[in-house]
matplotlib code that plots the C-alpha trace (Angstrom):
import matplotlib.pyplot as plt

x = [0.0, 1.4, 2.0, 0.1, 2.2, 2.7, 0.6, 2.8, 1.1, 2.1, 1.8, -0.1, 3.0, 4.8, 2.8, 3.7, 0.0, -1.7, -5.2, -7.2, -9.4, -6.5, -4.2, -6.7, -7.4, -3.6, -3.3, -6.2, -4.7, -1.2, -2.4, -1.4, -4.0, -2.8, -2.6, -1.7, -3.7, -1.5, -1.0, -3.7, -5.6, -9.4, -10.3, -13.6, -14.9, -17.0, -13.8, -12.4, -15.5, -15.3, -11.6, -12.4, -13.8, -10.4, -7.8, -6.7, -6.5, -4.5, -5.2, -2.1, -1.5, -2.7, -5.6, -8.0, -6.4, -8.2, -9.5, -7.2, -3.7, -2.7, 0.1, -0.9, 1.0, 0.3, 2.9, 1.5, 1.6, -1.2, -4.5, -6.5, -4.0, -3.7, -7.5, -7.7, -5.1, -6.9, -10.2, -8.6, -7.0, -10.3, -12.0, -9.2, -9.6, -13.4, -12.4, -9.9, -12.7, -15.0, -12.3, -11.2, -7.7, -6.1, -3.8, -3.6, -0.1, 0.7, 3.9, 5.7, 5.0, 7.0, 8.3, 6.8, 4.0, 5.9, 4.3, 3.1, 5.2, 8.3, 7.4, 10.1, 12.7, 14.9, 17.4, 14.6, 12.9, 16.1, 15.9, 12.8, 14.9, 16.2, 12.8, 12.9, 11.4, 9.2, 10.8, 11.3, 9.3, 6.4, 6.5, 6.6, 3.6, 1.6, 2.5, 1.6, -1.8, -2.5, -1.6, -3.6, -6.8, -6.4, -5.6, -8.7, -10.7, -9.1, -9.2, -12.9, -13.1, -10.7, -7.9, -4.4, -2.8, 0.8, 3.4, 6.0, 9.6, 10.5, 13.4, 16.2, 18.6, 22.3, 21.8, 19.8, 22.6, 22.7, 20.2, 17.5, 17.5, 15.4, 12.8, 11.7, 10.9, 10.3, 13.3, 15.4, 14.7, 14.7, 11.8, 9.8, 10.1, 9.3, 6.1, 5.0, 5.7, 3.8, 0.8, 0.8, -1.8, -1.4, -3.5, -0.7, 2.6, 5.2, 5.4, 9.1, 10.1, 13.5, 14.3, 13.7, 15.9, 18.8, 18.8, 18.4, 21.2, 23.6, 22.4, 22.0, 25.0, 23.1, 23.7, 21.0, 21.2, 20.8, 17.9, 16.0, 16.7, 15.3, 12.1, 11.4, 9.2, 6.8, 6.7, 3.3, 4.0, 6.9, 7.6, 10.3, 12.5, 16.2, 18.2, 21.8, 21.7, 21.4, 17.9, 14.8, 14.4, 11.9, 14.0, 13.5, 16.0, 17.4, 18.1, 21.3, 19.5, 20.6, 17.1, 16.2, 17.7, 15.5, 12.2, 11.7, 11.2, 8.3, 6.2, 3.1, 3.4, 1.7, 4.5, 4.3, 6.6, 6.8, 8.5, 8.2, 6.9, 7.6, 6.1, 4.0, 6.5, 9.2, 6.9, 6.0, 9.7, 10.4, 7.3, 8.2, 11.7, 10.0, 7.6, 10.6, 12.3, 9.3]
y = [0.0, 3.4, 5.8, 9.1, 12.2, 14.5, 17.6, 20.6, 24.0, 26.8, 30.4, 32.7, 34.9, 32.2, 33.0, 35.5, 36.5, 37.0, 37.8, 35.3, 33.9, 33.4, 32.0, 29.4, 28.4, 28.0, 25.8, 23.6, 23.2, 22.3, 20.0, 22.3, 21.2, 22.9, 26.7, 29.1, 32.3, 35.4, 38.2, 38.3, 40.7, 40.5, 38.7, 36.7, 34.3, 32.7, 31.8, 30.2, 28.2, 26.7, 26.0, 24.0, 21.3, 20.4, 22.1, 22.3, 25.9, 27.7, 31.2, 33.2, 36.5, 39.4, 37.6, 38.5, 41.7, 44.7, 47.5, 50.0, 48.6, 48.9, 47.3, 44.0, 44.2, 42.0, 44.0, 47.4, 49.8, 51.9, 50.5, 51.4, 49.9, 46.8, 46.3, 46.6, 43.9, 41.6, 42.0, 41.5, 38.3, 37.0, 37.6, 35.7, 32.8, 32.8, 32.5, 29.7, 27.8, 28.3, 27.0, 24.2, 25.7, 23.7, 26.6, 30.4, 31.9, 35.5, 37.4, 38.0, 41.8, 45.0, 47.2, 50.2, 50.7, 50.7, 52.7, 50.2, 51.7, 50.6, 46.9, 44.8, 47.7, 46.7, 49.6, 52.2, 50.4, 50.5, 54.3, 54.1, 52.8, 56.3, 57.5, 55.2, 51.8, 50.4, 48.3, 44.7, 43.2, 45.6, 44.6, 40.9, 41.3, 42.8, 40.0, 37.4, 39.0, 39.2, 35.6, 34.4, 36.2, 35.0, 31.4, 31.4, 32.5, 30.0, 26.9, 26.3, 26.9, 24.0, 26.3, 26.1, 29.6, 29.9, 32.7, 33.0, 33.9, 37.4, 38.2, 40.6, 41.6, 42.4, 45.4, 47.1, 47.3, 45.9, 48.4, 47.1, 43.9, 45.7, 46.6, 43.0, 40.6, 36.8, 36.3, 34.2, 30.8, 32.0, 34.4, 32.0, 29.1, 31.4, 32.5, 28.9, 28.0, 31.0, 30.5, 26.9, 25.5, 22.7, 24.6, 27.2, 26.7, 28.1, 28.7, 28.2, 30.3, 28.9, 31.9, 34.3, 32.0, 32.1, 35.9, 36.4, 33.9, 36.1, 39.4, 38.0, 35.6, 32.4, 28.9, 27.7, 24.0, 25.0, 27.3, 24.5, 22.0, 24.4, 25.4, 22.1, 20.6, 23.5, 23.8, 23.1, 24.7, 25.6, 28.3, 27.1, 29.3, 30.2, 33.4, 34.8, 35.2, 39.0, 39.6, 37.4, 36.8, 33.9, 32.2, 28.6, 25.9, 22.6, 19.4, 20.9, 23.7, 23.7, 22.9, 20.0, 17.3, 18.6, 18.2, 14.6, 15.6, 17.9, 15.5, 16.2, 20.0, 22.2, 22.8, 25.8, 26.9, 30.7, 31.5, 34.6, 35.1, 31.8, 29.9, 26.9, 24.4, 25.7, 25.7, 22.0, 21.2, 22.5, 21.0, 17.5, 17.9, 18.7, 15.8, 13.5, 14.9, 14.7]
z = [0.0, -1.0, 1.8, 1.3, 0.6, 3.6, 3.5, 2.6, 2.4, 0.0, 1.1, -1.2, -1.1, -3.2, -6.3, -9.0, -9.3, -5.9, -7.2, -5.2, -8.0, -10.4, -7.6, -6.6, -10.2, -10.7, -7.6, -8.7, -12.2, -10.8, -8.0, -5.2, -2.7, 0.6, 0.8, 3.5, 3.2, 3.6, 1.2, -1.6, -3.7, -4.5, -1.2, -1.4, 1.2, -1.6, -3.4, -0.3, 0.5, -3.0, -2.6, 0.6, -1.7, -3.1, -0.8, 2.8, 4.0, 6.7, 8.0, 8.8, 10.7, 8.6, 6.9, 5.5, 4.5, 5.9, 3.7, 5.4, 6.3, 10.0, 12.1, 13.7, 17.0, 20.0, 21.9, 21.3, 24.3, 22.7, 24.1, 21.1, 18.6, 20.8, 21.0, 17.2, 16.9, 19.3, 17.5, 14.1, 15.3, 16.8, 13.4, 11.8, 14.3, 13.4, 9.7, 10.6, 12.3, 9.3, 6.9, 9.1, 9.5, 12.3, 13.4, 13.3, 13.5, 14.5, 14.5, 17.8, 17.9, 17.9, 20.8, 19.1, 16.6, 13.3, 10.4, 7.9, 5.1, 7.1, 7.3, 5.7, 6.0, 8.9, 8.5, 8.6, 11.5, 13.5, 13.6, 15.7, 18.6, 19.0, 20.2, 23.2, 23.9, 26.6, 29.4, 28.2, 31.0, 30.3, 26.7, 27.6, 29.9, 27.1, 24.7, 27.4, 28.1, 24.3, 23.7, 26.7, 25.5, 22.0, 23.0, 25.3, 22.2, 19.8, 22.0, 22.1, 18.4, 17.6, 16.4, 17.8, 18.4, 17.4, 17.8, 15.0, 15.8, 14.7, 12.4, 13.3, 10.6, 11.2, 8.8, 11.5, 14.1, 17.6, 19.1, 16.8, 18.7, 21.3, 18.7, 18.0, 20.8, 20.3, 18.1, 20.5, 22.0, 25.7, 25.1, 22.9, 25.4, 28.3, 26.6, 26.0, 29.7, 31.0, 28.8, 30.0, 27.6, 25.1, 22.6, 22.3, 20.6, 18.2, 14.5, 13.6, 10.6, 9.6, 7.4, 10.3, 12.5, 10.1, 9.8, 13.5, 14.4, 12.5, 14.1, 17.6, 17.5, 18.5, 17.2, 14.8, 15.9, 19.5, 18.7, 16.9, 19.7, 22.3, 20.5, 18.8, 21.6, 21.3, 17.5, 15.8, 12.4, 10.1, 7.6, 5.1, 2.9, 2.6, 2.5, 2.7, 6.5, 6.2, 4.8, 4.9, 1.2, 1.2, -1.4, -2.7, -1.5, -2.3, -0.4, 1.1, 3.0, 6.6, 8.0, 5.7, 8.0, 10.8, 8.9, 9.7, 13.3, 12.4, 10.4, 12.6, 12.2, 9.7, 7.1, 4.8, 1.9, 2.5, -0.8, -3.0, -6.5, -8.1, -11.1, -10.1, -11.5, -9.2, -6.2, -6.9, -7.2, -3.7, -2.3, -3.5, -1.9, 1.4, 1.1, 0.7, 3.7, 6.1]

ax = plt.figure().add_subplot(projection="3d")
ax.plot(x, y, z, "-o")
ax.set_aspect("equal")
plt.show()
């Protein structure tokens, strides 16, 4: 009896055309039957309801995209901005329940509310440190409270809540490490312990981990070993260790030998702007490694 292929999701970010109707049609044509919903254009719940007939779906972070962009920040020290984040995440959890998404992953937050036009620009973000940052323990307490509230909401709806490790680039300078919590193993594992609920866990982004290891000076193998017991989902991509490029990878990528330990996790290819044939090539490599 042939063993079924492991389920490997593909982020909507991976496609050259992110218009939802076209993207879903391309996936169906090419046999891509597991999709993580992230950046899209032309959002329609009707399209997703139809896609459920032939695909498994995951809801991730900033989805569905709001009409007016804002910073999703579970660490915000602005009560109004924080409440907007919490309510957005609850709506995303409701959607995850409706689409049978087993997990909902959110980013680890920011020490300050970064303007949306600076997202993805680490050097420009680093300049925000000069304006002062909240105490690290105050910041952590906010993250913990946010996660507890969201996990309490997600658990009875059958959706596991996950926090994704942040990415810190060496291009931003040492001070920028204070801007992004939840990038190192000690903070991530502390959060899991303090939440203390099996419905909560971690989303390990290996591309984020590689860049952060260079900036923060930690060992990648040690990092993976420390967070592994709490990981419930993976984001897979490669980069140069300086910038999170969401690049495709081959069998010699540093994290491939670890994949067999995460066969029960929700595994997603978080690549950028590729043709379907290239996506399938990477997906098949991951299937073999799981």
